Phi, psi and omega in degrees: 000312178305316176292331182286315182298315183288328182286322178293326176294318188290318179281357180083017183285323180236164183269168179294325182295322175290324179294324181291323178297320181284336179281306189264329182284332178294338182278355179282339175287338183287150178281147170302145182279155179274141180287157191285144180277150179272150181236334183222157175237130185255128176254151171213112178241128182246115172252122183283152186068358185232072185297316180292327188278331172294327177285328170300305174304319184290333176279323180290327177254044174294315184265148175289150175276138176292155186289327186293332182290310184299319180291335178292317175289331177292321173298325177284335185297139174249123173203154170275145173297336180282336177296314190261335188081013179215139174276164192294322183291323180293321182293319182295319186284322184288328180288333181276359177262137185279152175082011184275137181230122182239125176247129184235121167243121181273173185295338184260022172069013172290134184241129170237131176246124182241138185216123177268135175247000000 
């Protein structure tokens, strides 16, 4: 369909405005696609002025962690939604989605990178 539309546009049968509406306005009727589910979580923790600890944590989290293990720890964790600004259910759904990248920088310059795969 797209090739036919582009051929009509190049031959001057339809205007660019009509071609644009046919390409992009018709897609608004389609239902949005569901996000892909994640299966693994990759952690990276950097502690400044503690080179040995940072290397140990890099070795410890060298391979991605399966998502069911991370969800198990999240279920056991106790926190108030007012502390973090996000509820536990929202956190669980966010971790379950592929392609999420979380960067945390603490006051003591410790950096934590979390990526869902």
